[in-house]
DOPAKE-559971 format. One line per 10 residues: number of its first residue (from 1); their letters; for each residue x, y, z of N, C-alpha, C. Coordinates in steps of 0.2 Angstrom, whole numbers, plus 2048, in hexadecimal, padded with zeros to 3 digits. Layout:
N
NUM = a = X/Y/Z/X/Y/Z/X/Y/Z | ... $
END
This chain:
353
1 = mprsasisiv = 633/3A9/8E3/633/3B0/8E5/62F/3B5/8E0 | 62A/3B9/8E3/627/3BD/8DE/62B/3C2/8DA | 629/3C3/8D4/62E/3C7/8CF/62E/3CE/8D2 | 629/3D1/8D5/62A/3D8/8D8/62E/3D9/8DE | 631/3D3/8E0/635/3D3/8E6/63C/3D3/8E4 | 640/3D8/8E5/647/3D8/8E4/64C/3D6/8EA | 64F/3D1/8EA/653/3CF/8F0/65A/3D2/8F0 | 65B/3D6/8F5/661/3D9/8F6/667/3D5/8FA | 664/3D1/8FF/669/3CD/903/665/3C7/906 | 669/3C2/906/666/3BC/90A/66C/3BA/90E $
11 = arlggsefal = 66C/3BA/915/671/3B8/919/66F/3B4/91F | 674/3B0/922/672/3AD/928/675/3B1/92E | 670/3B2/932/672/3B6/938/675/3B2/93E | 674/3AB/93E/676/3A7/943/671/3A2/945 | 674/39C/946/66F/396/948/66A/395/942 | 664/395/944/65F/394/93F/65B/39B/93C | 65E/3A0/93E/65C/3A7/93C/65F/3AA/935 | 65B/3AC/931/65D/3AF/92B/65A/3B6/929 | 65D/3BA/926/65B/3C0/924/65A/3C1/91C | 654/3C3/91A/653/3C4/913/651/3CB/912 $
21 = aieasgaavt = 655/3CF/90F/653/3D6/90D/650/3D7/906 | 64A/3DA/906/647/3DA/8FF/645/3E1/8FE | 646/3E4/8F8/643/3EA/8F6/63D/3E9/8F2 | 637/3EA/8F6/631/3E8/8F3/62B/3EB/8F7 | 625/3EB/8F4/61F/3EE/8F7/61D/3E9/8FC | 618/3EB/900/615/3E7/906/612/3E0/903 | 60F/3E1/8FD/60B/3DB/8FA/611/3D6/8F8 | 616/3D8/8F5/61B/3D4/8F3/61F/3D0/8F9 | 620/3D4/8FE/623/3D1/904/61F/3CC/907 | 618/3CD/907/614/3C8/90A/614/3C2/905 $
31 = aaitaldaal = 614/3C3/8FF/614/3BD/8FA/61B/3B9/8FB | 620/3BD/8FC/627/3B9/8FD/627/3B5/903 | 624/3B8/909/623/3B4/90F/61F/3AE/90E | 619/3AF/90B/615/3A9/909/618/3A4/906 | 61C/3A5/900/620/3A0/8FC/625/39D/901 | 629/3A1/905/62E/39E/909/62B/399/90E | 625/39B/911/622/397/916/620/390/913 | 61D/391/90D/61B/38B/90A/621/386/908 | 626/389/906/62C/385/904/62F/381/90A | 630/385/90F/633/382/915/62E/37D/919 $
41 = arpfrvadtr = 628/37E/918/623/379/91B/623/372/917 | 626/371/912/626/36B/90E/62A/366/912 | 627/360/914/62B/35B/918/631/358/914 | 636/356/918/63C/353/914/63E/34D/919 | 642/349/916/644/343/91A/64B/343/91C | 64C/341/922/653/341/925/654/33A/927 | 658/336/924/658/32F/925/651/32C/924 | 64F/329/929/648/325/928/643/32A/92C | 644/330/92D/640/334/931/63D/33A/92D | 636/33B/92D/633/340/929/634/347/92E $
51 = avlgcrfgva = 637/34C/92B/638/352/92F/634/358/92C | 632/35C/930/62E/362/92E/631/368/932 | 633/36D/92E/635/373/931/630/378/932 | 630/37C/938/62C/381/93A/630/388/938 | 62D/38D/937/630/393/936/62C/399/939 | 630/39E/93B/62C/3A5/93D/630/3AA/939 | 62C/3B0/938/62E/3B6/934/62D/3BC/938 | 633/3C0/939/632/3C7/93B/634/3CB/936 | 62F/3D0/935/630/3D5/92F/630/3DC/932 | 635/3E0/92F/635/3E7/930/636/3EB/92A $
61 = qrqpgddaaa = 632/3F0/929/633/3F4/923/637/3FA/924 | 63C/3FC/920/640/401/921/63D/408/922 | 63F/40C/927/63C/412/928/641/418/927 | 63F/41E/926/644/423/925/649/424/92A | 64F/424/928/654/424/92D/657/41E/930 | 654/418/92E/656/412/92F/65D/410/92C | 662/40D/930/668/40A/92D/666/403/92E | 66B/3FF/92B/66B/3F8/92B/66A/3F5/932 | 66D/3F8/937/66D/3F5/93E/666/3F6/941 | 663/3FC/940/65C/3FD/942/657/3F9/93F $
71 = llrraseala = 658/3F8/939/653/3F4/935/653/3EC/938 | 659/3EA/939/65A/3E3/93B/658/3E2/942 | 659/3E8/946/657/3E7/94D/64F/3E7/94E | 64B/3EB/94A/644/3EA/94A/642/3E4/947 | 645/3E1/942/643/3DA/93F/644/3D5/944 | 64A/3D5/948/64C/3D0/94D/646/3D1/953 | 644/3D7/954/63F/3D7/95A/639/3D4/957 | 637/3D5/951/631/3D3/94E/631/3CB/94E | 637/3C8/94C/638/3C1/94C/637/3BE/953 | 63A/3C1/958/639/3BF/95F/632/3BF/961 $
81 = eakvsdgsvl = 62E/3C4/95F/627/3C4/960/623/3BE/95D | 625/3BC/957/622/3B7/953/624/3B0/956 | 62A/3B0/959/62C/3A9/95C/628/3A7/962 | 626/3AC/966/622/3AB/96C/61B/3AB/96B | 618/3AC/965/611/3AC/963/60F/3A5/962 | 609/3A4/965/606/39D/963/602/39D/95D | 5FF/3A3/95B/5FB/3A4/955/5FD/3A6/94F | 603/3A9/94E/605/3AC/948/60D/3AB/947 | 60E/3A9/941/615/3A8/93F/619/3AE/93D | 615/3B3/93C/617/3BA/939/616/3BF/93E $
91 = hvalpdgvap = 61B/3C3/93F/61A/3CA/943/61D/3CF/940 | 61A/3D5/93F/61C/3DB/93B/61E/3E0/940 | 624/3E3/940/626/3E8/944/623/3EF/942 | 621/3F3/947/61E/3FA/945/624/3FE/946 | 624/404/943/629/409/943/62B/40B/94B | 631/40D/94C/633/40F/952/62F/415/954 | 62D/415/95B/629/41B/95D/622/41A/95D | 620/415/95A/619/413/959/617/40E/95F | 612/40F/963/610/40A/968/60C/405/965 | 60E/3FF/963/60A/3FA/95F/603/3F9/962 $
101 = idalaidlhh = 603/3F7/968/5FD/3F5/96B/5F8/3FB/96B | 5FA/401/96C/5F6/407/96C/5F3/408/965 | 5F7/407/960/5F5/408/959/5F0/402/957 | 5F2/3FC/959/5ED/3F7/958/5E7/3F7/95B | 5E7/3FA/961/5E0/3FB/965/5DC/3FF/961 | 5DE/404/95E/5DA/408/95A/5D7/405/954 | 5DB/401/951/5D9/3FD/94B/5D4/3F8/94C | 5D5/3F5/952/5D0/3EF/954/5C9/3F1/955 | 5C8/3F7/956/5C1/3F9/956/5BD/3F8/950 | 5C1/3F8/94A/5BE/3F6/944/5BF/3EF/941 $
111 = aierdeidlr = 5C3/3EC/944/5C5/3E5/942/5C0/3E0/942 | 5BC/3E0/947/5B6/3DB/947/5B1/3DD/942 | 5AF/3E3/941/5AA/3E5/93C/5AC/3E4/935 | 5B3/3E4/934/5B6/3E3/92D/5B7/3DC/92C | 5B6/3D7/931/5B7/3D0/930/5BE/3CE/92F | 5C3/3D2/933/5CA/3D1/933/5CC/3CB/937 | 5C8/3C9/93C/5CA/3C4/941/5C9/3BD/93E | 5CE/3B9/93D/5CD/3B3/93A/5D0/3AD/93F | 5CF/3A7/93D/5D1/3A1/941/5D6/39D/93E | 5DB/39A/942/5DF/395/93F/5DE/38F/944 $
121 = wqpqveiasg = 5DF/389/942/5DE/383/946/5E4/37F/947 | 5E6/37E/94D/5EC/37A/94F/5EA/373/950 | 5EC/36E/94C/5EA/367/94D/5ED/364/954 | 5E9/360/957/5EB/35D/95D/5EB/355/95B | 5F1/352/95C/5F2/34B/95A/5F3/346/960 | 5EF/340/95F/5F0/33B/964/5F6/337/963 | 5FB/337/968/602/335/967/601/32D/965 | 5FD/329/968/5FD/322/967/5FB/320/960 | 5F6/324/95D/5F4/322/957/5F6/326/951 | 5F9/32C/953/5FB/331/94E/5F5/335/94A $
131 = ritgvealar = 5EF/334/94D/5E9/337/94A/5E8/33E/94D | 5E5/342/948/5E3/349/94A/5DC/348/94E | 5DC/34A/954/5D5/349/957/5D2/34F/959 | 5D5/355/959/5D3/35B/95B/5D7/361/958 | 5D4/367/959/5D8/36D/957/5D7/372/95C | 5DC/377/95D/5DB/37D/961/5DA/382/95C | 5D4/386/95E/5D3/38C/95A/5D7/392/95C | 5DB/395/957/5DF/39B/959/5DD/3A1/955 | 5DC/3A6/958/5D9/3AC/954/5DF/3B0/951 | 5DE/3B3/94B/5E3/3B6/948/5E0/3BC/945 $
141 = wnhrtlgplg = 5E3/3C2/945/5E1/3C8/942/5E4/3CA/93C | 5E0/3CA/936/5E3/3CB/930/5E3/3D3/92F | 5E8/3D6/932/5E8/3DE/932/5E9/3E0/92B | 5E6/3E6/929/5E6/3E8/922/5ED/3EA/920 | 5F1/3ED/925/5F8/3EF/923/5FE/3EB/926 | 5FC/3E8/92B/602/3E4/92F/602/3DC/92D | 5FC/3DA/92A/5FC/3D3/928/5F9/3CF/92E | 5FA/3C8/92E/5F8/3C4/934/5FB/3C6/93B | 5F7/3C7/940/5F9/3C8/946/5F6/3C2/94B | 5FA/3C0/94F/5F8/3BA/954/5F4/3BC/959 $
151 = adtlfdaadr = 5F1/3B7/95D/5EC/3B8/962/5EF/3BC/968 | 5F5/3BB/969/5F8/3BF/96F/5F8/3C7/96E | 5FA/3C9/968/5F9/3D0/966/5F2/3D2/965 | 5EE/3CE/963/5E7/3D0/962/5E4/3D1/969 | 5E5/3CD/96E/5E2/3CE/974/5E5/3D3/978 | 5EB/3D4/977/5EF/3DA/97A/5EC/3E1/978 | 5EA/3E1/971/5E7/3E7/96E/5E0/3E8/971 | 5DC/3E2/972/5D6/3E2/974/5D5/3E5/97B | 5DA/3E2/980/5DA/3E5/986/5DB/3EC/987 | 5E0/3EF/982/5E1/3F6/982/5DB/3FA/980 $
161 = adlgialsdh = 5D7/3F7/97B/5D2/3FA/979/5CB/3F9/97D | 5CC/3F5/982/5C6/3F3/986/5C1/3EF/982 | 5C4/3EB/97E/5BF/3E7/97A/5C0/3E0/97B | 5C3/3DE/981/5C5/3D7/982/5BF/3D2/982 | 5B9/3D4/985/5B3/3D0/985/5B0/3D0/97E | 5B0/3D5/97B/5AC/3D5/974/5B0/3D1/970 | 5B7/3D1/970/5BB/3CD/96C/5BA/3C6/96D | 5BA/3C4/974/5BA/3BD/976/5B3/3BA/973 | 5AD/3BE/974/5A7/3BC/972/5A7/3BB/96A | 5AA/3C0/966/5AA/3BF/95F/5AE/3B9/95D $
171 = iqrlvlarav = 5B4/3B7/960/5B8/3B1/95F/5B4/3AB/960 | 5B1/3AB/966/5AD/3A5/968/5A7/3A3/963 | 5A4/3A9/960/59F/3A8/95B/5A2/3A5/955 | 5A7/3A8/953/5AB/3A6/94D/5AD/39F/94D | 5B0/39D/952/5B3/396/953/5AD/391/952 | 5A7/392/956/5A2/38E/956/59E/38E/94F | 59E/394/94B/59A/394/945/59F/390/940 | 5A5/391/940/5AA/38E/93B/5AA/386/93C | 5AA/384/942/5AB/37D/944/5A5/379/942 | 59F/37C/943/599/379/942/597/378/93B $
181 = awpealgtlr = 59B/37C/937/59A/37C/92F/59F/377/92C | 5A3/374/930/5A9/370/92D/5A6/36A/929 | 5A9/368/924/5A7/362/920/5A8/35B/925 | 5A5/356/922/5A5/350/926/5AC/34D/928 | 5B1/34F/924/5B8/34C/925/5BA/34F/92C | 5B8/355/92E/5BA/358/934/5B5/357/93A | 5B0/354/938/5AA/353/93D/5AB/350/943 | 5B0/34D/944/5B2/349/94B/5B7/34D/94F | 5BA/352/94D/5BF/355/950/5BD/359/956 | 5C0/359/95C/5BF/35D/961/5C2/364/960 $
191 = vslnltaadi = 5BE/369/963/5C0/370/962/5C2/373/969 | 5C8/376/969/5CA/379/96F/5CA/381/96E | 5C6/384/973/5C5/38B/973/5C7/38E/979 | 5CB/394/978/5CE/397/97E/5C9/39C/981 | 5C9/39C/987/5C5/3A1/98B/5CA/3A5/98F | 5C8/3AC/98F/5CC/3B0/993/5CB/3B1/99A | 5CF/3B4/99E/5CE/3B5/9A5/5C8/3B9/9A6 | 5C7/3BE/9A2/5C1/3C2/9A2/5BA/3BE/9A1 | 5BB/3B9/99C/5B5/3B5/99C/5B3/3B1/9A2 | 5B8/3AF/9A5/5B7/3AA/9AB/5B4/3AE/9B1 $
201 = trpgfaalfl = 5B5/3B5/9B1/5B3/3B9/9B7/5AC/3BD/9B5 | 5AA/3BC/9AF/5A3/3BF/9AD/59D/3BC/9B0 | 599/3C0/9B4/593/3BD/9B7/58F/3BA/9B1 | 58D/3B3/9B3/588/3B0/9AE/58B/3AE/9A8 | 592/3AD/9A8/595/3AB/9A1/594/3A4/99F | 593/3A0/9A4/592/399/9A2/58C/398/99E | 586/39B/9A1/580/39A/99D/580/39E/996 | 583/3A3/996/584/3A7/990/588/3A3/98B | 58E/3A0/98D/592/39C/988/58E/395/986 | 58B/392/98B/587/38C/989/582/38D/984 $
211 = aridesgfpr = 57E/393/985/579/395/980/57C/397/979 | 582/39A/979/586/39B/973/587/395/96F | 58A/390/973/58B/389/970/585/386/96C | 580/386/970/57A/383/96E/577/386/968 | 577/38D/968/574/391/962/578/38F/95C | 57F/38E/95D/583/38D/957/582/386/954 | 57F/381/958/57E/37A/956/584/376/957 | 58A/378/959/590/374/95A/58F/370/961 | 590/369/960/58F/365/966/594/367/96C | 591/368/972/594/369/978/59A/364/979 $
221 = grltveitet = 598/35E/978/59D/358/979/5A3/359/975 | 5A4/35C/970/5AA/35D/96C/5AE/363/96D | 5AC/367/972/5AF/36D/974/5B3/36D/97A | 5B9/36F/97A/5BE/370/980/5BF/377/981 | 5BE/37A/987/5BF/381/989/5C6/381/98C | 5CA/385/98A/5D1/386/98D/5D2/38C/991 | 5D5/38C/996/5D7/392/99A/5DE/392/99B | 5E1/398/99B/5E8/398/99B/5EB/399/9A2 | 5F0/395/9A4/5F3/396/9AB/5F5/39D/9AC | 5F8/3A0/9A7/5FA/3A7/9A8/5F5/3AC/9A9 $
231 = gliedlaaas = 5EF/3AA/9A7/5E9/3AF/9A8/5E8/3B0/9B0 | 5E6/3B6/9B1/5E5/3B8/9B8/5DF/3B6/9BB | 5DE/3B0/9BD/5D8/3AE/9C0/5D8/3AF/9C8 | 5D6/3B4/9CA/5D7/3B6/9D1/5D2/3B2/9D6 | 5CC/3B0/9D4/5C8/3AC/9D8/5C7/3A5/9D5 | 5CB/3A1/9D8/5CB/39A/9D5/5C5/396/9D7 | 5C1/398/9DC/5BB/395/9DE/5B6/396/9D9 | 5B5/39D/9D7/5B0/39F/9D2/5B2/39C/9CB | 5B9/39B/9C9/5BB/398/9C3/5B9/391/9C3 | 5BA/38E/9C9/5B9/387/9C9/5B1/385/9C8 $
241 = allaelrgag = 5AD/389/9CB/5A6/388/9CB/5A4/389/9C3 | 5A6/38E/9C0/5A4/38F/9B9/5A7/38A/9B5 | 5AD/388/9B6/5AF/382/9B1/5AC/37C/9B3 | 5AA/37B/9B9/5A6/375/9BB/59F/375/9B7 | 59C/37B/9B7/596/37B/9B3/597/37A/9AC | 59C/37C/9A9/59D/37B/9A2/59F/373/9A1 | 5A2/370/9A5/5A4/369/9A5/59E/365/9A6 | 59A/367/9AB/594/363/9AC/58F/363/9A6 | 58F/369/9A2/58B/36A/99C/58E/366/996 | 593/363/997/596/35F/991/59C/361/98E $
251 = crvaiddfgt = 59F/367/98F/5A5/369/98D/5AB/366/991 | 5B1/366/98E/5B7/364/992/5BB/36A/993 | 5BF/36A/998/5C3/36F/99A/5CB/36E/99A | 5CF/372/998/5D6/372/998/5D9/378/99B | 5DF/377/99E/5E3/37C/9A0/5E9/37D/99B | 5EA/383/999/5EF/384/993/5F5/387/997 | 5FB/387/993/601/389/995/603/387/99C | 602/380/99E/603/37E/9A4/60B/37D/9A5 | 60D/380/9AB/614/37F/9AD/617/386/9AC | 614/38B/9AA/617/392/9A9/616/397/9AF $
261 = gysslaylks = 612/395/9B3/610/39A/9B9/611/397/9C0 | 60F/39A/9C5/610/398/9CC/60A/395/9CE | 605/394/9CB/5FE/392/9CD/5FD/38B/9CB | 601/387/9C8/600/381/9C5/5FC/37C/9CA | 5FF/37B/9D0/5FC/376/9D4/5F6/379/9D7 | 5F5/37F/9D8/5EE/382/9DA/5E9/381/9D5 | 5EB/382/9CE/5E6/380/9C9/5E4/379/9C9 | 5E9/374/9C9/5E7/36D/9C9/5E3/36B/9CF | 5E4/36E/9D5/5E0/36D/9DB/5D9/370/9DB | 5D8/375/9D8/5D2/379/9D9/5CD/378/9D3 $
271 = lpldyvkidk = 5D0/377/9CD/5CC/378/9C7/5CA/371/9C4 | 5C4/370/9C2/5C1/36A/9BE/5C4/36A/9B7 | 5C9/365/9B6/5CC/365/9B0/5CC/35E/9AC | 5CD/35E/9A6/5CD/358/9A2/5D4/357/99F | 5D7/35D/99D/5DD/35D/99A/5E2/362/99D | 5E9/360/99D/5EE/365/99E/5F2/366/998 | 5F4/36C/996/5F8/36D/990/5FF/370/992 | 604/36C/991/60A/36D/993/60D/373/98F | 60F/378/992/612/37E/98E/618/37C/989 | 618/380/984/61D/37F/97F/624/380/981 $
281 = slvrdidgsa = 624/385/986/62B/386/989/62E/380/98D | 62A/37C/990/62C/376/993/62E/371/98E | 629/370/989/62A/36B/983/631/36D/980 | 632/373/97E/638/375/97A/63F/372/97D | 63F/372/984/645/370/987/645/368/989 | 640/364/988/640/35E/98A/645/359/988 | 648/35B/982/64E/357/97F/654/35A/981 | 654/35F/986/65A/362/988/65E/35E/98E | 65E/361/994/661/35D/999/65C/358/99D | 65F/354/9A1/65B/34F/9A5/657/353/9A9 $
291 = rdrvvvagai = 659/359/9AC/654/35D/9B1/64E/35F/9AD | 64F/361/9A7/649/363/9A3/644/35E/9A2 | 647/358/9A0/642/352/99F/63F/350/9A6 | 642/350/9AB/63F/34F/9B2/639/354/9B3 | 63A/35A/9B2/635/35F/9B3/62E/35D/9AF | 62F/35C/9A8/62A/35A/9A4/626/354/9A6 | 62B/34F/9A7/628/348/9A9/624/349/9B0 | 626/34D/9B4/623/34E/9BB/61C/352/9BA | 61C/356/9B5/615/35A/9B4/610/355/9B0 | 613/351/9AC/60E/34C/9A9/60C/347/9AE $
301 = tmarslglav = 610/344/9B2/60F/33F/9B7/609/342/9BC | 60A/348/9BE/606/34B/9C3/5FF/34C/9C0 | 5FF/34E/9B9/5F8/34F/9B6/5F5/348/9B5 | 5F8/343/9B3/5F5/33C/9B2/5F3/339/9B8 | 5F6/33B/9BE/5F4/338/9C4/5EE/33B/9C6 | 5EC/340/9C4/5E5/343/9C5/5E0/342/9C0 | 5E2/33D/9BB/5DD/33B/9B6/5DC/340/9B1 | 5E1/344/9AF/5E1/349/9AA/5E5/347/9A4 | 5E2/348/99E/5E6/347/998/5EB/34C/997 | 5F1/34B/994/5F6/350/993/5F7/352/98C $
311 = vaegvetpsq = 5F7/358/98A/5F8/35A/983/5FF/35E/983 | 604/35D/97F/60A/360/97F/609/366/979 | 60B/36C/97B/60B/371/976/612/373/973 | 612/375/96D/618/377/96A/61D/372/968 | 61B/36C/966/61F/366/965/622/367/95E | 628/367/95D/62B/369/957/630/363/954 | 632/35F/958/637/35A/956/635/353/958 | 637/34E/954/635/347/956/638/345/95C | 63E/347/95E/641/345/965/63D/348/96B | 63A/34E/96A/635/351/96F/62F/34C/970 $
321 = lellaaggcs = 62C/34A/96A/626/346/96A/628/33F/96D | 62E/33C/96C/62F/336/96F/630/336/976 | 633/33C/979/634/33C/980/62D/33E/983 | 629/341/980/622/343/983/61E/33D/983 | 61E/339/97E/61B/332/97E/61D/32E/983 | 624/32D/984/626/329/989/624/32B/990 | 623/332/991/621/334/998/61A/334/999 | 616/331/994/60F/330/995/60A/336/992 | 60D/33A/98E/609/33F/98B/604/33C/986 | 5FE/33E/985/5F9/33B/981/5F8/33F/97A $
331 = lyqgfllsep = 5F9/345/97A/5F7/349/974/5FD/34F/973 | 5FD/351/96D/602/356/96C/5FF/35B/966 | 602/361/966/601/366/961/607/369/960 | 608/36C/959/60F/36F/958/611/36E/951 | 616/372/94F/619/372/948/61C/36B/946 | 61D/366/94A/61F/360/948/619/35D/943 | 613/35E/944/60E/35C/940/60C/362/93B | 60B/368/93E/608/36D/93A/608/374/93E | 609/379/93B/607/380/93D/600/380/93E | 5FD/386/941/5F6/387/941/5F3/388/939 $
341 = vgeagllelm = 5EE/385/937/5EC/385/930/5E5/387/930 | 5E2/389/92A/5DB/38A/928/5D8/384/927 | 5D1/384/926/5CD/37E/925/5D0/37A/91F | 5D2/37D/919/5D5/379/914/5DB/375/916 | 5E0/378/91A/5E6/375/91C/5E4/36F/921 | 5DF/370/925/5DD/36B/92A/5DA/365/926 | 5D6/366/921/5D3/361/91D/5D9/35D/919 | 5DE/361/917/5E4/35D/914/5E8/359/919 | 5E8/35B/91F/5EC/357/924/5E8/351/926 | 5E1/352/926/5DD/34C/928/5DD/347/922 $
351 = are = 5DE/349/91C/5DE/345/916/5E4/340/916 | 5EA/343/919/5F0/33F/919/5EF/339/91E | 5EB/339/923/5EB/334/928/5E8/32D/924 $
END
């Protein structure tokens, strides 16, 4: 723990949730979280199994008039936001009365020019071999005062600021530029890049996107474009035509968050796909009841019967992975192997193979 951080209380709130009260500056709090994250990320053995813990942090700073209950409430709300985020393990609560997205929307106008938008890479593992075969690119906003913010918060702020298309363009260029500069050890990995519903509906987007790929020098054949099932794609015929054009040009296509909306069957029927990504909310419950297992197995079977590869998201335990493998899932990503990492972390993971 950093010397400048004075611990007041460490307490277990219940289950796997703990409270840590620190009287310290923002920098010291960030350092303390970094140290805790690194310590908890170290693998340990349970019997003959190698286990890895994942962790999430919700942070709240005491405001004038706060009592213990108010401070804990805001920290708990921030933790809940961190738990549902794909891209960030840390969420910082803003003071009561501040509209977070409105405040962030103002800040976002300067974030791109200040180079505050960064990337993390979520490894994707082939279950049969245990090899890392690809990564999903996840945007992260290194906010000057709030610290790292995940992709969900970033794009919510962009929508509020009417910067959704500009942000998506910037992230696409950033992903391609970073991936094309990778060392040889990462040179065979596939890269999955998320497209927004606004991208899909942009006139002429396919030609624009393919030109962007070619200008970067990144091979089309190593790129997978992901669209989210929860995205509002109102014109499936237009979306299908655009994705078919990208697929015909050498890219692959995946549907993300599969199983969370009401349009699953329509998407499978209408869109040219290569991969289906089973949402983490389904994966989380697979080792629960028999009914949960039947639902996930049905989704996997349906996708495979259409000739699609299946990627499971949010895999955290060996038992989840075992059940997914038995059901025919071919790839997974999640904290069982690693949280989203930077290039250095990705190189370290590849070196372990």
